[in-house]
BAVEXBA-860403 format. One record per residue (C-alpha): z, x, y; residue number from 1. Coordinates in steps of 0.2 Angstrom, whole numbers, plus 5000, padded with zeros to 4 digits. Layout:
<up->Z; east->X; north->Y; resi->NUM> .
...
//
This chain:
<up->4948; east->4871; north->4962; resi->1> .
<up->4948; east->4878; north->4980; resi->2> .
<up->4930; east->4880; north->4986; resi->3> .
<up->4928; east->4897; north->4993; resi->4> .
<up->4914; east->4903; north->5006; resi->5> .
<up->4910; east->4921; north->5008; resi->6> .
<up->4901; east->4931; north->5021; resi->7> .
<up->4898; east->4950; north->5021; resi->8> .
<up->4892; east->4955; north->5003; resi->9> .
<up->4890; east->4973; north->5007; resi->10> .
<up->4897; east->4988; north->4999; resi->11> .
<up->4915; east->4982; north->5002; resi->12> .
<up->4913; east->4963; north->5002; resi->13> .
<up->4900; east->4962; north->4988; resi->14> .
<up->4912; east->4967; north->4974; resi->15> .
<up->4925; east->4956; north->4982; resi->16> .
<up->4914; east->4941; north->4981; resi->17> .
<up->4909; east->4945; north->4963; resi->18> .
<up->4927; east->4945; north->4958; resi->19> .
<up->4930; east->4928; north->4966; resi->20> .
<up->4915; east->4921; north->4957; resi->21> .
<up->4920; east->4929; north->4940; resi->22> .
<up->4937; east->4921; north->4942; resi->23> .
<up->4929; east->4904; north->4942; resi->24> .
<up->4932; east->4898; north->4960; resi->25> .
<up->4917; east->4887; north->4966; resi->26> .
<up->4909; east->4900; north->4978; resi->27> .
<up->4896; east->4898; north->4991; resi->28> .
<up->4888; east->4913; north->4999; resi->29> .
<up->4878; east->4916; north->5015; resi->30> .
<up->4869; east->4931; north->5022; resi->31> .
<up->4858; east->4935; north->5036; resi->32> .
<up->4846; east->4943; north->5024; resi->33> .
<up->4841; east->4933; north->5008; resi->34> .
<up->4838; east->4950; north->4999; resi->35> .
<up->4857; east->4953; north->5000; resi->36> .
<up->4860; east->4938; north->4989; resi->37> .
<up->4848; east->4943; north->4975; resi->38> .
<up->4862; east->4952; north->4965; resi->39> .
<up->4871; east->4935; north->4963; resi->40> .
<up->4856; east->4925; north->4956; resi->41> .
<up->4860; east->4919; north->4939; resi->42> .
<up->4879; east->4918; north->4944; resi->43> .
<up->4889; east->4902; north->4947; resi->44> .
<up->4888; east->4905; north->4965; resi->45> .
<up->4878; east->4894; north->4977; resi->46> .
<up->4869; east->4899; north->4993; resi->47> .
<up->4870; east->4892; north->5010; resi->48> .
<up->4855; east->4892; north->5021; resi->49> .
<up->4865; east->4892; north->5037; resi->50> .
<up->4883; east->4897; north->5043; resi->51> .
<up->4886; east->4878; north->5047; resi->52> .
<up->4881; east->4874; north->5029; resi->53> .
<up->4893; east->4887; north->5023; resi->54> .
<up->4907; east->4881; north->5033; resi->55> .
<up->4905; east->4863; north->5026; resi->56> .
<up->4905; east->4870; north->5008; resi->57> .
<up->4922; east->4880; north->5011; resi->58> .
<up->4940; east->4876; north->5009; resi->59> .
<up->4944; east->4894; north->5012; resi->60> .
<up->4930; east->4904; north->5021; resi->61> .
<up->4931; east->4923; north->5019; resi->62> .
<up->4923; east->4935; north->5031; resi->63> .
<up->4920; east->4953; north->5027; resi->64> .
<up->4908; east->4958; north->5041; resi->65> .
<up->4908; east->4974; north->5052; resi->66> .
<up->4917; east->4970; north->5068; resi->67> .
<up->4924; east->4957; north->5081; resi->68> .
<up->4906; east->4953; north->5087; resi->69> .
<up->4900; east->4949; north->5070; resi->70> .
<up->4916; east->4938; north->5067; resi->71> .
<up->4912; east->4928; north->5083; resi->72> .
<up->4893; east->4926; north->5078; resi->73> .
<up->4897; east->4919; north->5061; resi->74> .
<up->4910; east->4907; north->5066; resi->75> .
<up->4907; east->4901; north->5084; resi->76> .
<up->4894; east->4892; north->5093; resi->77> .
<up->4885; east->4875; north->5089; resi->78> .
<up->4878; east->4881; north->5073; resi->79> .
<up->4892; east->4893; north->5068; resi->80> .
<up->4902; east->4890; north->5052; resi->81> .
<up->4916; east->4882; north->5061; resi->82> .
<up->4904; east->4868; north->5067; resi->83> .
<up->4903; east->4862; north->5049; resi->84> .
<up->4921; east->4866; north->5042; resi->85> .
<up->4933; east->4852; north->5038; resi->86> .
<up->4950; east->4850; north->5047; resi->87> .
<up->4964; east->4859; north->5037; resi->88> .
<up->4952; east->4873; north->5030; resi->89> .
<up->4957; east->4891; north->5031; resi->90> .
<up->4947; east->4906; north->5038; resi->91> .
<up->4951; east->4923; north->5031; resi->92> .
<up->4946; east->4938; north->5041; resi->93> .
<up->4944; east->4953; north->5029; resi->94> .
<up->4936; east->4963; north->5043; resi->95> .
<up->4946; east->4976; north->5053; resi->96> .
<up->4946; east->4968; north->5070; resi->97> .
<up->4957; east->4967; north->5085; resi->98> .
<up->4972; east->4956; north->5082; resi->99> .
<up->4968; east->4946; north->5097; resi->100> .
<up->4951; east->4941; north->5089; resi->101> .
<up->4962; east->4932; north->5075; resi->102> .
<up->4975; east->4924; north->5087; resi->103> .
<up->4961; east->4918; north->5099; resi->104> .
<up->4952; east->4910; north->5085; resi->105> .
<up->4968; east->4901; north->5080; resi->106> .
<up->4971; east->4896; north->5098; resi->107> .
<up->4953; east->4889; north->5100; resi->108> .
<up->4952; east->4880; north->5084; resi->109> .
<up->4969; east->4873; north->5080; resi->110> .
<up->4963; east->4861; north->5067; resi->111> .
<up->4960; east->4875; north->5055; resi->112> .
<up->4972; east->4889; north->5049; resi->113> .
<up->4967; east->4907; north->5052; resi->114> .
<up->4973; east->4922; north->5041; resi->115> .
<up->4969; east->4940; north->5044; resi->116> .
<up->4968; east->4950; north->5028; resi->117> .
<up->4960; east->4967; north->5031; resi->118> .
<up->4957; east->4978; north->5015; resi->119> .
<up->4957; east->4996; north->5010; resi->120> .
<up->4951; east->5005; north->4995; resi->121> .
<up->4932; east->5002; north->4994; resi->122> .
<up->4921; east->4993; north->4983; resi->123> .
<up->4926; east->5002; north->4967; resi->124> .
<up->4944; east->4996; north->4970; resi->125> .
<up->4939; east->4978; north->4972; resi->126> .
<up->4929; east->4979; north->4956; resi->127> .
<up->4945; east->4986; north->4947; resi->128> .
<up->4956; east->4972; north->4956; resi->129> .
<up->4965; east->4986; north->4964; resi->130> .
<up->4961; east->4983; north->4983; resi->131> .
<up->4975; east->4985; north->4995; resi->132> .
<up->4976; east->4968; north->5005; resi->133> .
<up->4986; east->4968; north->5021; resi->134> .
<up->4989; east->4950; north->5026; resi->135> .
<up->4995; east->4941; north->5042; resi->136> .
<up->4998; east->4923; north->5044; resi->137> .
<up->5010; east->4908; north->5040; resi->138> .
<up->5018; east->4910; north->5023; resi->139> .
<up->5012; east->4893; north->5016; resi->140> .
<up->4994; east->4897; north->5021; resi->141> .
<up->4995; east->4915; north->5014; resi->142> .
<up->5002; east->4908; north->4997; resi->143> .
<up->4988; east->4896; north->4996; resi->144> .
<up->4975; east->4910; north->4998; resi->145> .
<up->4985; east->4922; north->4987; resi->146> .
<up->4976; east->4917; north->4970; resi->147> .
<up->4959; east->4921; north->4979; resi->148> .
<up->4966; east->4938; north->4985; resi->149> .
<up->4972; east->4943; north->4968; resi->150> .
<up->4955; east->4941; north->4960; resi->151> .
<up->4951; east->4958; north->4969; resi->152> .
<up->4968; east->4964; north->4976; resi->153> .
<up->4983; east->4973; north->4970; resi->154> .
<up->4994; east->4974; north->4980; resi->155> .
<up->4993; east->4959; north->4991; resi->156> .
<up->5005; east->4962; north->5005; resi->157> .
<up->5011; east->4949; north->5017; resi->158> .
<up->5015; east->4959; north->5032; resi->159> .
<up->5020; east->4946; north->5045; resi->160> .
<up->5012; east->4933; north->5057; resi->161> .
<up->4994; east->4931; north->5061; resi->162> .
<up->4987; east->4948; north->5067; resi->163> .
<up->5000; east->4958; north->5058; resi->164> .
<up->4988; east->4963; north->5044; resi->165> .
<up->4976; east->4970; north->5057; resi->166> .
<up->4990; east->4980; north->5065; resi->167> .
<up->4995; east->4987; north->5049; resi->168> .
<up->4977; east->4992; north->5044; resi->169> .
<up->4974; east->5001; north->5061; resi->170> .
<up->4990; east->5010; north->5059; resi->171> .
<up->4985; east->5016; north->5042; resi->172> .
<up->4968; east->5021; north->5048; resi->173> .
<up->4976; east->5031; north->5063; resi->174> .
<up->4988; east->5040; north->5051; resi->175> .
<up->4973; east->5044; north->5040; resi->176> .
<up->4963; east->5051; north->5055; resi->177> .
<up->4978; east->5061; north->5061; resi->178> .
<up->4980; east->5068; north->5043; resi->179> .
<up->4962; east->5074; north->5044; resi->180> .
<up->4966; east->5085; north->5059; resi->181> .
<up->4981; east->5091; north->5051; resi->182> .
<up->4972; east->5095; north->5035; resi->183> .
<up->4958; east->5104; north->5044; resi->184> .
<up->4971; east->5115; north->5054; resi->185> .
<up->4979; east->5119; north->5037; resi->186> .
<up->4963; east->5125; north->5030; resi->187> .
<up->4959; east->5135; north->5046; resi->188> .
<up->4976; east->5144; north->5044; resi->189> .
<up->4972; east->5147; north->5026; resi->190> .
<up->4955; east->5155; north->5030; resi->191> .
<up->4963; east->5165; north->5044; resi->192> .
<up->4976; east->5172; north->5031; resi->193> .
<up->4962; east->5175; north->5018; resi->194> .
<up->4970; east->5163; north->5006; resi->195> .
<up->4959; east->5154; north->4993; resi->196> .
<up->4955; east->5137; north->5002; resi->197> .
<up->4951; east->5129; north->4985; resi->198> .
<up->4968; east->5134; north->4978; resi->199> .
<up->4976; east->5128; north->4994; resi->200> .
<up->4967; east->5111; north->4992; resi->201> .
<up->4974; east->5110; north->4974; resi->202> .
<up->4992; east->5113; north->4981; resi->203> .
<up->4989; east->5100; north->4994; resi->204> .
<up->4984; east->5088; north->4981; resi->205> .
<up->5000; east->5090; north->4970; resi->206> .
<up->5013; east->5099; north->4981; resi->207> .
<up->5026; east->5091; north->4993; resi->208> .
<up->5012; east->5092; north->5006; resi->209> .
<up->5000; east->5081; north->4996; resi->210> .
<up->4987; east->5073; north->5006; resi->211> .
<up->4973; east->5061; north->5003; resi->212> .
<up->4965; east->5067; north->5019; resi->213> .
<up->4966; east->5085; north->5013; resi->214> .
<up->4956; east->5080; north->4997; resi->215> .
<up->4943; east->5072; north->5008; resi->216> .
<up->4941; east->5087; north->5019; resi->217> .
<up->4940; east->5099; north->5004; resi->218> .
<up->4928; east->5088; north->4995; resi->219> .
<up->4916; east->5089; north->5010; resi->220> .
<up->4916; east->5108; north->5012; resi->221> .
<up->4931; east->5109; north->5023; resi->222> .
<up->4923; east->5100; north->5038; resi->223> .
<up->4920; east->5082; north->5043; resi->224> .
<up->4901; east->5083; north->5045; resi->225> .
<up->4899; east->5071; north->5030; resi->226> .
<up->4912; east->5059; north->5035; resi->227> .
<up->4907; east->5057; north->5054; resi->228> .
<up->4892; east->5046; north->5052; resi->229> .
<up->4901; east->5035; north->5039; resi->230> .
<up->4918; east->5033; north->5046; resi->231> .
<up->4919; east->5041; north->5063; resi->232> .
<up->4915; east->5026; north->5074; resi->233> .
<up->4926; east->5014; north->5063; resi->234> .
<up->4941; east->5026; north->5064; resi->235> .
<up->4938; east->5028; north->5083; resi->236> .
<up->4938; east->5009; north->5085; resi->237> .
<up->4954; east->5007; north->5075; resi->238> .
<up->4963; east->5021; north->5084; resi->239> .
<up->4958; east->5012; north->5100; resi->240> .
<up->4965; east->4996; north->5094; resi->241> .
<up->4982; east->5004; north->5090; resi->242> .
<up->4983; east->5011; north->5108; resi->243> .
<up->4978; east->4994; north->5115; resi->244> .
<up->4992; east->4986; north->5105; resi->245> .
<up->5005; east->4998; north->5112; resi->246> .
<up->5003; east->5014; north->5103; resi->247> .
<up->5008; east->5029; north->5115; resi->248> .
<up->4992; east->5038; north->5120; resi->249> .
<up->5001; east->5055; north->5120; resi->250> .
<up->5011; east->5052; north->5104; resi->251> .
<up->5009; east->5065; north->5090; resi->252> .
<up->5000; east->5052; north->5080; resi->253> .
<up->4987; east->5048; north->5093; resi->254> .
<up->4985; east->5066; north->5099; resi->255> .
<up->4981; east->5072; north->5081; resi->256> .
<up->4970; east->5057; north->5078; resi->257> .
<up->4960; east->5060; north->5094; resi->258> .
<up->4958; east->5078; north->5089; resi->259> .
<up->4950; east->5073; north->5072; resi->260> .
<up->4939; east->5060; north->5081; resi->261> .
<up->4933; east->5074; north->5093; resi->262> .
<up->4928; east->5085; north->5078; resi->263> .
<up->4917; east->5070; north->5073; resi->264> .
<up->4909; east->5068; north->5090; resi->265> .
<up->4917; east->5051; north->5094; resi->266> .
<up->4931; east->5045; north->5105; resi->267> .
<up->4942; east->5030; north->5104; resi->268> .
<up->4936; east->5016; north->5115; resi->269> .
<up->4946; east->5005; north->5127; resi->270> .
<up->4947; east->4989; north->5118; resi->271> .
<up->4957; east->4977; north->5128; resi->272> .
<up->4956; east->4958; north->5123; resi->273> .
<up->4966; east->4945; north->5131; resi->274> .
<up->4978; east->4936; north->5119; resi->275> .
<up->4979; east->4917; north->5121; resi->276> .
//
């Protein structure tokens, strides 16, 4: 079977790695902290001691780390995973990063294949094999990886060429950020008109204006205080990527997303990365 390597066994990546192991794929894990690997003791997984060793053990190497810098740190350099990986292997970027991070990686390492496959749904969806997986890359490479993706993902959607998965993911997150602002405004109007906000929340959960963002806002006490430290910086990064990829800064989508980010005390960064 295809040998799978996995990096990033946190709250999102951990359940993904578990599903791959449970499906019977020969799996090798690596983490900066050995404590992170303790939950996998007694499983069929093996542990690499270095990224280079992980690369050598992988036909398909999956990364579910935080950001672009983490991707580069794991893969590049004289002792990075790509120093040990075989020609013809595949690297899968599950992290939400700039599309140019993926295309530059393919440009710099033409002997491997790169696929971007950011995910949405959280660890509980991975455990249930219901994670949304948005994939960019050549069709033959994506299809080779699909059995791995389907251990934790449904649906697994091939969006287009390399980088397309990232573009779809940041667009999704920008829409979510914009809907947070719209939901907050709706609840503000409800309060001004002395409407029962809990009842309005139920209407927005089942009516024609139904909104997942409204459910989040209502569940957090009709503010974003609880969401800001968890997702504020990540949403700001993704909206920044959307604008850098050609999203109009004064479009209604970006204006609403920026307003939600402002409520969380963050601003989208300028994230230009030169494409190869």
